[in-house]
Predicted model as a PDB file, atoms N, CA, C, CB and O in Angstrom, pLDDT in the B-factor column:
MODEL        1                                                                  
ATOM      1  N   MET A   1     129.400 101.672 -36.713  1.00 61.00           N  
ATOM      2  CA  MET A   1     127.995 101.716 -37.046  1.00 61.00           C  
ATOM      3  C   MET A   1     127.201 100.973 -35.975  1.00 61.00           C  
ATOM      4  CB  MET A   1     127.743 101.113 -38.444  1.00 61.00           C  
ATOM      5  O   MET A   1     127.544  99.852 -35.598  1.00 61.00           O  
ATOM      6  N   MET A   2     126.147 101.605 -35.496  1.00 69.00           N  
ATOM      7  CA  MET A   2     125.332 100.987 -34.454  1.00 69.00           C  
ATOM      8  C   MET A   2     124.373  99.965 -35.058  1.00 69.00           C  
ATOM      9  CB  MET A   2     124.550 102.056 -33.676  1.00 69.00           C  
ATOM     10  O   MET A   2     123.928 100.104 -36.197  1.00 69.00           O  
ATOM     11  N   LYS A   3     124.070  98.947 -34.277  1.00 78.00           N  
ATOM     12  CA  LYS A   3     123.102  97.952 -34.704  1.00 78.00           C  
ATOM     13  C   LYS A   3     121.706  98.556 -34.714  1.00 78.00           C  
ATOM     14  CB  LYS A   3     123.152  96.717 -33.791  1.00 78.00           C  
ATOM     15  O   LYS A   3     121.374  99.398 -33.880  1.00 78.00           O  
ATOM     16  N   LYS A   4     120.894  98.115 -35.667  1.00 85.00           N  
ATOM     17  CA  LYS A   4     119.492  98.510 -35.695  1.00 85.00           C  
ATOM     18  C   LYS A   4     118.747  97.611 -34.721  1.00 85.00           C  
ATOM     19  CB  LYS A   4     118.888  98.413 -37.143  1.00 85.00           C  
ATOM     20  O   LYS A   4     118.747  96.389 -34.871  1.00 85.00           O  
ATOM     21  N   VAL A   5     118.106  98.223 -33.714  1.00 89.00           N  
ATOM     22  CA  VAL A   5     117.451  97.457 -32.660  1.00 89.00           C  
ATOM     23  C   VAL A   5     115.944  97.708 -32.714  1.00 89.00           C  
ATOM     24  CB  VAL A   5     118.024  97.833 -31.264  1.00 89.00           C  
ATOM     25  O   VAL A   5     115.495  98.850 -32.811  1.00 89.00           O  
ATOM     26  N   LEU A   6     115.180  96.631 -32.651  1.00 92.00           N  
ATOM     27  CA  LEU A   6     113.725  96.682 -32.618  1.00 92.00           C  
ATOM     28  C   LEU A   6     113.267  96.224 -31.243  1.00 92.00           C  
ATOM     29  CB  LEU A   6     113.097  95.802 -33.744  1.00 92.00           C  
ATOM     30  O   LEU A   6     113.649  95.147 -30.786  1.00 92.00           O  
ATOM     31  N   HIS A   7     112.455  97.032 -30.585  1.00 93.00           N  
ATOM     32  CA  HIS A   7     111.887  96.679 -29.281  1.00 93.00           C  
ATOM     33  C   HIS A   7     110.416  96.315 -29.483  1.00 93.00           C  
ATOM     34  CB  HIS A   7     112.043  97.859 -28.248  1.00 93.00           C  
ATOM     35  O   HIS A   7     109.661  97.076 -30.089  1.00 93.00           O  
ATOM     36  N   ILE A   8     110.020  95.164 -28.979  1.00 94.00           N  
ATOM     37  CA  ILE A   8     108.630  94.726 -29.078  1.00 94.00           C  
ATOM     38  C   ILE A   8     108.056  94.699 -27.667  1.00 94.00           C  
ATOM     39  CB  ILE A   8     108.513  93.317 -29.773  1.00 94.00           C  
ATOM     40  O   ILE A   8     108.578  94.017 -26.785  1.00 94.00           O  
ATOM     41  N   LEU A   9     106.968  95.454 -27.465  1.00 92.00           N  
ATOM     42  CA  LEU A   9     106.340  95.560 -26.146  1.00 92.00           C  
ATOM     43  C   LEU A   9     105.048  94.763 -26.115  1.00 92.00           C  
ATOM     44  CB  LEU A   9     106.066  97.032 -25.785  1.00 92.00           C  
ATOM     45  O   LEU A   9     104.122  95.043 -26.875  1.00 92.00           O  
ATOM     46  N   LYS A  10     104.983  93.771 -25.238  1.00 91.00           N  
ATOM     47  CA  LYS A  10     103.765  92.972 -25.101  1.00 91.00           C  
ATOM     48  C   LYS A  10     102.709  93.720 -24.287  1.00 91.00           C  
ATOM     49  CB  LYS A  10     104.082  91.621 -24.440  1.00 91.00           C  
ATOM     50  O   LYS A  10     101.511  93.581 -24.533  1.00 91.00           O  
ATOM     51  N   SER A  11     103.161  94.504 -23.327  1.00 89.00           N  
ATOM     52  CA  SER A  11     102.244  95.280 -22.484  1.00 89.00           C  
ATOM     53  C   SER A  11     102.811  96.682 -22.319  1.00 89.00           C  
ATOM     54  CB  SER A  11     102.031  94.597 -21.090  1.00 89.00           C  
ATOM     55  O   SER A  11     103.961  96.943 -22.673  1.00 89.00           O  
ATOM     56  N   GLU A  12     102.007  97.569 -21.787  1.00 88.00           N  
ATOM     57  CA  GLU A  12     102.446  98.945 -21.605  1.00 88.00           C  
ATOM     58  C   GLU A  12     103.676  98.975 -20.694  1.00 88.00           C  
ATOM     59  CB  GLU A  12     101.304  99.812 -21.015  1.00 88.00           C  
ATOM     60  O   GLU A  12     103.662  98.381 -19.617  1.00 88.00           O  
ATOM     61  N   PRO A  13     104.736  99.662 -21.119  1.00 91.00           N  
ATOM     62  CA  PRO A  13     105.979  99.648 -20.346  1.00 91.00           C  
ATOM     63  C   PRO A  13     105.897 100.519 -19.099  1.00 91.00           C  
ATOM     64  CB  PRO A  13     107.132 100.110 -21.212  1.00 91.00           C  
ATOM     65  O   PRO A  13     105.210 101.541 -19.076  1.00 91.00           O  
ATOM     66  N   ASP A  14     106.617 100.090 -18.061  1.00 92.00           N  
ATOM     67  CA  ASP A  14     106.733 100.935 -16.871  1.00 92.00           C  
ATOM     68  C   ASP A  14     107.924 101.872 -17.071  1.00 92.00           C  
ATOM     69  CB  ASP A  14     106.903 100.069 -15.564  1.00 92.00           C  
ATOM     70  O   ASP A  14     108.590 101.829 -18.105  1.00 92.00           O  
ATOM     71  N   GLU A  15     108.179 102.702 -16.093  1.00 94.00           N  
ATOM     72  CA  GLU A  15     109.233 103.713 -16.194  1.00 94.00           C  
ATOM     73  C   GLU A  15     110.615 103.091 -16.396  1.00 94.00           C  
ATOM     74  CB  GLU A  15     109.239 104.581 -14.945  1.00 94.00           C  
ATOM     75  O   GLU A  15     111.438 103.645 -17.125  1.00 94.00           O  
ATOM     76  N   ILE A  16     110.874 101.967 -15.770  1.00 94.00           N  
ATOM     77  CA  ILE A  16     112.187 101.312 -15.901  1.00 94.00           C  
ATOM     78  C   ILE A  16     112.412 100.841 -17.331  1.00 94.00           C  
ATOM     79  CB  ILE A  16     112.302 100.118 -14.928  1.00 94.00           C  
ATOM     80  O   ILE A  16     113.487 101.055 -17.891  1.00 94.00           O  
ATOM     81  N   VAL A  17     111.411 100.202 -17.925  1.00 93.00           N  
ATOM     82  CA  VAL A  17     111.534  99.719 -19.306  1.00 93.00           C  
ATOM     83  C   VAL A  17     111.742 100.903 -20.249  1.00 93.00           C  
ATOM     84  CB  VAL A  17     110.274  98.904 -19.723  1.00 93.00           C  
ATOM     85  O   VAL A  17     112.576 100.835 -21.152  1.00 93.00           O  
ATOM     86  N   ILE A  18     111.001 101.970 -20.048  1.00 91.00           N  
ATOM     87  CA  ILE A  18     111.157 103.161 -20.886  1.00 91.00           C  
ATOM     88  C   ILE A  18     112.582 103.697 -20.796  1.00 91.00           C  
ATOM     89  CB  ILE A  18     110.151 104.252 -20.471  1.00 91.00           C  
ATOM     90  O   ILE A  18     113.179 104.041 -21.816  1.00 91.00           O  
ATOM     91  N   ARG A  19     113.122 103.770 -19.603  1.00 92.00           N  
ATOM     92  CA  ARG A  19     114.499 104.278 -19.421  1.00 92.00           C  
ATOM     93  C   ARG A  19     115.532 103.370 -20.081  1.00 92.00           C  
ATOM     94  CB  ARG A  19     114.821 104.419 -17.925  1.00 92.00           C  
ATOM     95  O   ARG A  19     116.494 103.854 -20.678  1.00 92.00           O  
ATOM     96  N   VAL A  20     115.337 102.051 -19.977  1.00 91.00           N  
ATOM     97  CA  VAL A  20     116.284 101.116 -20.600  1.00 91.00           C  
ATOM     98  C   VAL A  20     116.240 101.256 -22.122  1.00 91.00           C  
ATOM     99  CB  VAL A  20     115.966  99.654 -20.184  1.00 91.00           C  
ATOM    100  O   VAL A  20     117.283 101.278 -22.774  1.00 91.00           O  
ATOM    101  N   ILE A  21     115.041 101.349 -22.685  1.00 90.00           N  
ATOM    102  CA  ILE A  21     114.913 101.519 -24.135  1.00 90.00           C  
ATOM    103  C   ILE A  21     115.594 102.816 -24.572  1.00 90.00           C  
ATOM    104  CB  ILE A  21     113.420 101.522 -24.559  1.00 90.00           C  
ATOM    105  O   ILE A  21     116.323 102.831 -25.564  1.00 90.00           O  
ATOM    106  N   GLU A  22     115.363 103.887 -23.847  1.00 89.00           N  
ATOM    107  CA  GLU A  22     115.997 105.165 -24.172  1.00 89.00           C  
ATOM    108  C   GLU A  22     117.518 105.072 -24.072  1.00 89.00           C  
ATOM    109  CB  GLU A  22     115.479 106.268 -23.245  1.00 89.00           C  
ATOM    110  O   GLU A  22     118.231 105.625 -24.908  1.00 89.00           O  
ATOM    111  N   ALA A  23     118.015 104.372 -23.049  1.00 88.00           N  
ATOM    112  CA  ALA A  23     119.463 104.232 -22.864  1.00 88.00           C  
ATOM    113  C   ALA A  23     120.090 103.415 -23.996  1.00 88.00           C  
ATOM    114  CB  ALA A  23     119.767 103.571 -21.508  1.00 88.00           C  
ATOM    115  O   ALA A  23     121.200 103.714 -24.436  1.00 88.00           O  
ATOM    116  N   LEU A  24     119.391 102.397 -24.464  1.00 84.00           N  
ATOM    117  CA  LEU A  24     119.903 101.546 -25.534  1.00 84.00           C  
ATOM    118  C   LEU A  24     119.788 102.210 -26.905  1.00 84.00           C  
ATOM    119  CB  LEU A  24     119.162 100.223 -25.542  1.00 84.00           C  
ATOM    120  O   LEU A  24     120.477 101.819 -27.847  1.00 84.00           O  
ATOM    121  N   ALA A  25     118.923 103.204 -27.014  1.00 83.00           N  
ATOM    122  CA  ALA A  25     118.651 103.829 -28.307  1.00 83.00           C  
ATOM    123  C   ALA A  25     119.836 104.621 -28.839  1.00 83.00           C  
ATOM    124  CB  ALA A  25     117.452 104.731 -28.198  1.00 83.00           C  
ATOM    125  O   ALA A  25     120.081 104.633 -30.045  1.00 83.00           O  
ATOM    126  N   GLY A  26     120.563 105.277 -27.963  1.00 72.00           N  
ATOM    127  CA  GLY A  26     121.685 106.094 -28.402  1.00 72.00           C  
ATOM    128  C   GLY A  26     121.236 107.215 -29.323  1.00 72.00           C  
ATOM    129  O   GLY A  26     120.107 107.694 -29.216  1.00 72.00           O  
ATOM    130  N   GLU A  27     122.108 107.633 -30.223  1.00 72.00           N  
ATOM    131  CA  GLU A  27     121.806 108.729 -31.133  1.00 72.00           C  
ATOM    132  C   GLU A  27     120.857 108.311 -32.250  1.00 72.00           C  
ATOM    133  CB  GLU A  27     123.083 109.271 -31.724  1.00 72.00           C  
ATOM    134  O   GLU A  27     120.173 109.153 -32.833  1.00 72.00           O  
ATOM    135  N   GLU A  28     120.813 107.035 -32.547  1.00 72.00           N  
ATOM    136  CA  GLU A  28     119.990 106.535 -33.648  1.00 72.00           C  
ATOM    137  C   GLU A  28     118.498 106.566 -33.332  1.00 72.00           C  
ATOM    138  CB  GLU A  28     120.403 105.125 -33.994  1.00 72.00           C  
ATOM    139  O   GLU A  28     117.673 106.569 -34.246  1.00 72.00           O  
ATOM    140  N   GLY A  29     118.144 106.589 -32.051  1.00 73.00           N  
ATOM    141  CA  GLY A  29     116.738 106.498 -31.670  1.00 73.00           C  
ATOM    142  C   GLY A  29     116.338 105.044 -31.540  1.00 73.00           C  
ATOM    143  O   GLY A  29     117.138 104.146 -31.799  1.00 73.00           O  
ATOM    144  N   ALA A  30     115.112 104.815 -31.142  1.00 79.00           N  
ATOM    145  CA  ALA A  30     114.632 103.450 -30.948  1.00 79.00           C  
ATOM    146  C   ALA A  30     113.403 103.216 -31.802  1.00 79.00           C  
ATOM    147  CB  ALA A  30     114.318 103.180 -29.465  1.00 79.00           C  
ATOM    148  O   ALA A  30     112.590 104.118 -32.004  1.00 79.00           O  
ATOM    149  N   VAL A  31     113.276 101.994 -32.301  1.00 88.00           N  
ATOM    150  CA  VAL A  31     112.062 101.585 -32.995  1.00 88.00           C  
ATOM    151  C   VAL A  31     111.320 100.659 -32.045  1.00 88.00           C  
ATOM    152  CB  VAL A  31     112.375 100.881 -34.383  1.00 88.00           C  
ATOM    153  O   VAL A  31     111.847  99.638 -31.603  1.00 88.00           O  
ATOM    154  N   VAL A  32     110.084 101.042 -31.741  1.00 90.00           N  
ATOM    155  CA  VAL A  32     109.289 100.295 -30.768  1.00 90.00           C  
ATOM    156  C   VAL A  32     107.974  99.895 -31.414  1.00 90.00           C  
ATOM    157  CB  VAL A  32     109.041 101.131 -29.480  1.00 90.00           C  
ATOM    158  O   VAL A  32     107.303 100.713 -32.044  1.00 90.00           O  
ATOM    159  N   VAL A  33     107.609  98.618 -31.250  1.00 89.00           N  
ATOM    160  CA  VAL A  33     106.327  98.116 -31.735  1.00 89.00           C  
ATOM    161  C   VAL A  33     105.521  97.667 -30.533  1.00 89.00           C  
ATOM    162  CB  VAL A  33     106.513  96.948 -32.760  1.00 89.00           C  
ATOM    163  O   VAL A  33     106.000  96.889 -29.708  1.00 89.00           O  
ATOM    164  N   ASN A  34     104.289  98.161 -30.434  1.00 87.00           N  
ATOM    165  CA  ASN A  34     103.389  97.773 -29.347  1.00 87.00           C  
ATOM    166  C   ASN A  34     102.508  96.618 -29.801  1.00 87.00           C  
ATOM    167  CB  ASN A  34     102.519  98.973 -28.890  1.00 87.00           C  
ATOM    168  O   ASN A  34     101.870  96.697 -30.851  1.00 87.00           O  
ATOM    169  N   LEU A  35     102.471  95.554 -29.021  1.00 87.00           N  
ATOM    170  CA  LEU A  35     101.544  94.455 -29.306  1.00 87.00           C  
ATOM    171  C   LEU A  35     100.223  94.644 -28.574  1.00 87.00           C  
ATOM    172  CB  LEU A  35     102.168  93.114 -28.915  1.00 87.00           C  
ATOM    173  O   LEU A  35      99.238  93.973 -28.879  1.00 87.00           O  
ATOM    174  N   TYR A  36     100.204  95.550 -27.617  1.00 84.00           N  
ATOM    175  CA  TYR A  36      98.974  95.849 -26.881  1.00 84.00           C  
ATOM    176  C   TYR A  36      98.251  96.982 -27.598  1.00 84.00           C  
ATOM    177  CB  TYR A  36      99.278  96.231 -25.389  1.00 84.00           C  
ATOM    178  O   TYR A  36      98.869  97.745 -28.341  1.00 84.00           O  
ATOM    179  N   LYS A  37      96.967  97.089 -27.381  1.00 76.00           N  
ATOM    180  CA  LYS A  37      96.188  98.146 -28.031  1.00 76.00           C  
ATOM    181  C   LYS A  37      96.533  99.486 -27.384  1.00 76.00           C  
ATOM    182  CB  LYS A  37      94.653  97.860 -27.930  1.00 76.00           C  
ATOM    183  O   LYS A  37      96.313  99.694 -26.191  1.00 76.00           O  
ATOM    184  N   ASP A  38      97.067 100.367 -28.183  1.00 69.00           N  
ATOM    185  CA  ASP A  38      97.460 101.699 -27.741  1.00 69.00           C  
ATOM    186  C   ASP A  38      96.205 102.491 -27.392  1.00 69.00           C  
ATOM    187  CB  ASP A  38      98.295 102.431 -28.834  1.00 69.00           C  
ATOM    188  O   ASP A  38      95.321 102.655 -28.233  1.00 69.00           O  
ATOM    189  N   GLN A  39      96.124 102.979 -26.164  1.00 71.00           N  
ATOM    190  CA  GLN A  39      94.930 103.692 -25.707  1.00 71.00           C  
ATOM    191  C   GLN A  39      94.760 105.043 -26.387  1.00 71.00           C  
ATOM    192  CB  GLN A  39      94.987 103.885 -24.212  1.00 71.00           C  
ATOM    193  O   GLN A  39      93.642 105.551 -26.471  1.00 71.00           O  
ATOM    194  N   ILE A  40      95.826 105.622 -26.863  1.00 73.00           N  
ATOM    195  CA  ILE A  40      95.741 106.940 -27.491  1.00 73.00           C  
ATOM    196  C   ILE A  40      95.322 106.818 -28.958  1.00 73.00           C  
ATOM    197  CB  ILE A  40      97.090 107.673 -27.382  1.00 73.00           C  
ATOM    198  O   ILE A  40      94.352 107.446 -29.384  1.00 73.00           O  
ATOM    199  N   SER A  41      96.046 106.018 -29.717  1.00 69.00           N  
ATOM    200  CA  SER A  41      95.746 105.919 -31.150  1.00 69.00           C  
ATOM    201  C   SER A  41      94.750 104.813 -31.467  1.00 69.00           C  
ATOM    202  CB  SER A  41      97.019 105.686 -31.929  1.00 69.00           C  
ATOM    203  O   SER A  41      94.065 104.859 -32.489  1.00 69.00           O  
ATOM    204  N   GLY A  42      94.672 103.815 -30.586  1.00 71.00           N  
ATOM    205  CA  GLY A  42      93.783 102.681 -30.853  1.00 71.00           C  
ATOM    206  C   GLY A  42      94.299 101.780 -31.962  1.00 71.00           C  
ATOM    207  O   GLY A  42      93.576 100.906 -32.440  1.00 71.00           O  
ATOM    208  N   ALA A  43      95.551 101.985 -32.378  1.00 74.00           N  
ATOM    209  CA  ALA A  43      96.123 101.209 -33.472  1.00 74.00           C  
ATOM    210  C   ALA A  43      96.313  99.748 -33.081  1.00 74.00           C  
ATOM    211  CB  ALA A  43      97.454 101.810 -33.904  1.00 74.00           C  
ATOM    212  O   ALA A  43      96.656  99.428 -31.943  1.00 74.00           O  
ATOM    213  N   THR A  44      96.083  98.887 -34.040  1.00 79.00           N  
ATOM    214  CA  THR A  44      96.310  97.460 -33.822  1.00 79.00           C  
ATOM    215  C   THR A  44      97.634  97.060 -34.478  1.00 79.00           C  
ATOM    216  CB  THR A  44      95.127  96.611 -34.392  1.00 79.00           C  
ATOM    217  O   THR A  44      98.196  97.817 -35.269  1.00 79.00           O  
ATOM    218  N   THR A  45      98.117  95.888 -34.149  1.00 83.00           N  
ATOM    219  CA  THR A  45      99.397  95.404 -34.655  1.00 83.00           C  
ATOM    220  C   THR A  45      99.274  94.968 -36.108  1.00 83.00           C  
ATOM    221  CB  THR A  45      99.908  94.245 -33.797  1.00 83.00           C  
ATOM    222  O   THR A  45      98.354  94.236 -36.472  1.00 83.00           O  
ATOM    223  N   ASN A  46     100.204  95.421 -36.929  1.00 86.00           N  
ATOM    224  CA  ASN A  46     100.307  94.959 -38.308  1.00 86.00           C  
ATOM    225  C   ASN A  46     101.275  93.777 -38.284  1.00 86.00           C  
ATOM    226  CB  ASN A  46     100.799  96.116 -39.293  1.00 86.00           C  
ATOM    227  O   ASN A  46     102.491  93.963 -38.339  1.00 86.00           O  
ATOM    228  N   TRP A  47     100.736  92.570 -38.202  1.00 91.00           N  
ATOM    229  CA  TRP A  47     101.549  91.370 -38.000  1.00 91.00           C  
ATOM    230  C   TRP A  47     102.481  91.101 -39.171  1.00 91.00           C  
ATOM    231  CB  TRP A  47     100.656  90.170 -37.777  1.00 91.00           C  
ATOM    232  O   TRP A  47     103.619  90.677 -38.967  1.00 91.00           O  
ATOM    233  N   SER A  48     102.026  91.336 -40.371  1.00 92.00           N  
ATOM    234  CA  SER A  48     102.867  91.108 -41.548  1.00 92.00           C  
ATOM    235  C   SER A  48     104.093  92.026 -41.517  1.00 92.00           C  
ATOM    236  CB  SER A  48     102.056  91.337 -42.847  1.00 92.00           C  
ATOM    237  O   SER A  48     105.210  91.589 -41.792  1.00 92.00           O  
ATOM    238  N   ARG A  49     103.876  93.289 -41.183  1.00 92.00           N  
ATOM    239  CA  ARG A  49     104.997  94.218 -41.092  1.00 92.00           C  
ATOM    240  C   ARG A  49     105.924  93.842 -39.950  1.00 92.00           C  
ATOM    241  CB  ARG A  49     104.493  95.647 -40.910  1.00 92.00           C  
ATOM    242  O   ARG A  49     107.143  93.955 -40.083  1.00 92.00           O  
ATOM    243  N   LEU A  50     105.366  93.395 -38.823  1.00 93.00           N  
ATOM    244  CA  LEU A  50     106.194  93.002 -37.686  1.00 93.00           C  
ATOM    245  C   LEU A  50     107.141  91.866 -38.072  1.00 93.00           C  
ATOM    246  CB  LEU A  50     105.313  92.579 -36.500  1.00 93.00           C  
ATOM    247  O   LEU A  50     108.319  91.896 -37.719  1.00 93.00           O  
ATOM    248  N   VAL A  51     106.637  90.876 -38.789  1.00 95.00           N  
ATOM    249  CA  VAL A  51     107.498  89.761 -39.219  1.00 95.00           C  
ATOM    250  C   VAL A  51     108.612  90.294 -40.122  1.00 95.00           C  
ATOM    251  CB  VAL A  51     106.665  88.667 -39.965  1.00 95.00           C  
ATOM    252  O   VAL A  51     109.771  89.907 -39.969  1.00 95.00           O  
ATOM    253  N   ASP A  52     108.267  91.179 -41.061  1.00 94.00           N  
ATOM    254  CA  ASP A  52     109.295  91.773 -41.923  1.00 94.00           C  
ATOM    255  C   ASP A  52     110.328  92.539 -41.105  1.00 94.00           C  
ATOM    256  CB  ASP A  52     108.653  92.704 -42.957  1.00 94.00           C  
ATOM    257  O   ASP A  52     111.528  92.434 -41.354  1.00 94.00           O  
ATOM    258  N   ASP A  53     109.851  93.317 -40.118  1.00 92.00           N  
ATOM    259  CA  ASP A  53     110.761  94.096 -39.272  1.00 92.00           C  
ATOM    260  C   ASP A  53     111.695  93.210 -38.466  1.00 92.00           C  
ATOM    261  CB  ASP A  53     109.971  94.985 -38.335  1.00 92.00           C  
ATOM    262  O   ASP A  53     112.873  93.532 -38.308  1.00 92.00           O  
ATOM    263  N   ILE A  54     111.185  92.103 -37.957  1.00 94.00           N  
ATOM    264  CA  ILE A  54     112.020  91.186 -37.164  1.00 94.00           C  
ATOM    265  C   ILE A  54     113.233  90.725 -37.971  1.00 94.00           C  
ATOM    266  CB  ILE A  54     111.195  89.961 -36.700  1.00 94.00           C  
ATOM    267  O   ILE A  54     114.338  90.622 -37.438  1.00 94.00           O  
ATOM    268  N   PHE A  55     113.021  90.450 -39.251  1.00 94.00           N  
ATOM    269  CA  PHE A  55     114.128  90.001 -40.090  1.00 94.00           C  
ATOM    270  C   PHE A  55     114.985  91.147 -40.606  1.00 94.00           C  
ATOM    271  CB  PHE A  55     113.596  89.213 -41.252  1.00 94.00           C  
ATOM    272  O   PHE A  55     116.121  90.924 -41.026  1.00 94.00           O  
ATOM    273  N   ALA A  56     114.463  92.367 -40.583  1.00 91.00           N  
ATOM    274  CA  ALA A  56     115.205  93.518 -41.103  1.00 91.00           C  
ATOM    275  C   ALA A  56     116.161  94.130 -40.078  1.00 91.00           C  
ATOM    276  CB  ALA A  56     114.237  94.573 -41.577  1.00 91.00           C  
ATOM    277  O   ALA A  56     117.124  94.799 -40.452  1.00 91.00           O  
ATOM    278  N   TYR A  57     115.898  93.905 -38.793  1.00 90.00           N  
ATOM    279  CA  TYR A  57     116.714  94.525 -37.749  1.00 90.00           C  
ATOM    280  C   TYR A  57     117.832  93.590 -37.304  1.00 90.00           C  
ATOM    281  CB  TYR A  57     115.844  94.915 -36.549  1.00 90.00           C  
ATOM    282  O   TYR A  57     117.717  92.368 -37.401  1.00 90.00           O  
ATOM    283  N   ASP A  58     118.917  94.192 -36.813  1.00 88.00           N  
ATOM    284  CA  ASP A  58     120.068  93.410 -36.359  1.00 88.00           C  
ATOM    285  C   ASP A  58     119.784  92.721 -35.015  1.00 88.00           C  
ATOM    286  CB  ASP A  58     121.304  94.315 -36.236  1.00 88.00           C  
ATOM    287  O   ASP A  58     120.296  91.635 -34.740  1.00 88.00           O  
ATOM    288  N   GLN A  59     118.975  93.362 -34.202  1.00 89.00           N  
ATOM    289  CA  GLN A  59     118.692  92.839 -32.870  1.00 89.00           C  
ATOM    290  C   GLN A  59     117.228  93.118 -32.529  1.00 89.00           C  
ATOM    291  CB  GLN A  59     119.644  93.470 -31.806  1.00 89.00           C  
ATOM    292  O   GLN A  59     116.705  94.192 -32.825  1.00 89.00           O  
ATOM    293  N   VAL A  60     116.575  92.134 -31.901  1.00 93.00           N  
ATOM    294  CA  VAL A  60     115.186  92.283 -31.485  1.00 93.00           C  
ATOM    295  C   VAL A  60     115.108  91.990 -29.988  1.00 93.00           C  
ATOM    296  CB  VAL A  60     114.239  91.334 -32.302  1.00 93.00           C  
ATOM    297  O   VAL A  60     115.576  90.952 -29.522  1.00 93.00           O  
ATOM    298  N   ILE A  61     114.508  92.926 -29.240  1.00 93.00           N  
ATOM    299  CA  ILE A  61     114.341  92.756 -27.806  1.00 93.00           C  
ATOM    300  C   ILE A  61     112.845  92.758 -27.509  1.00 93.00           C  
ATOM    301  CB  ILE A  61     115.086  93.878 -27.002  1.00 93.00           C  
ATOM    302  O   ILE A  61     112.136  93.697 -27.872  1.00 93.00           O  
ATOM    303  N   CYS A  62     112.370  91.704 -26.847  1.00 93.00           N  
ATOM    304  CA  CYS A  62     110.956  91.591 -26.496  1.00 93.00           C  
ATOM    305  C   CYS A  62     110.795  91.888 -25.011  1.00 93.00           C  
ATOM    306  CB  CYS A  62     110.397  90.176 -26.845  1.00 93.00           C  
ATOM    307  O   CYS A  62     111.528  91.368 -24.169  1.00 93.00           O  
ATOM    308  N   TRP A  63     109.815  92.739 -24.715  1.00 94.00           N  
ATOM    309  CA  TRP A  63     109.533  93.145 -23.340  1.00 94.00           C  
ATOM    310  C   TRP A  63     108.163  92.629 -22.943  1.00 94.00           C  
ATOM    311  CB  TRP A  63     109.606  94.687 -23.183  1.00 94.00           C  
ATOM    312  O   TRP A  63     107.214  92.707 -23.722  1.00 94.00           O  
ATOM    313  N   TRP A  64     108.060  92.101 -21.727  1.00 85.00           N  
ATOM    314  CA  TRP A  64     106.769  91.618 -21.236  1.00 85.00           C  
ATOM    315  C   TRP A  64     106.119  92.711 -20.479  1.00 85.00           C  
ATOM    316  CB  TRP A  64     106.913  90.369 -20.361  1.00 85.00           C  
ATOM    317  O   TRP A  64     105.013  92.535 -19.968  1.00 85.00           O  
TER     318      TRP A  64                                                      
ENDMDL                                                                          
END                                                                             
């Protein structure tokens, strides 16, 4: 069974970060949370959910 991995992005990822996240995702896919304001959706961070997610996942990777 693969570990559930949560990726947290502080800023918009470059091509290398995107490739690493995709490589680590495997067949399960990746869960990614943006801390920066998404230019397409304009969505803001749900901090309460983020804290819950941090404790729910087996591994958390933060990207600058």
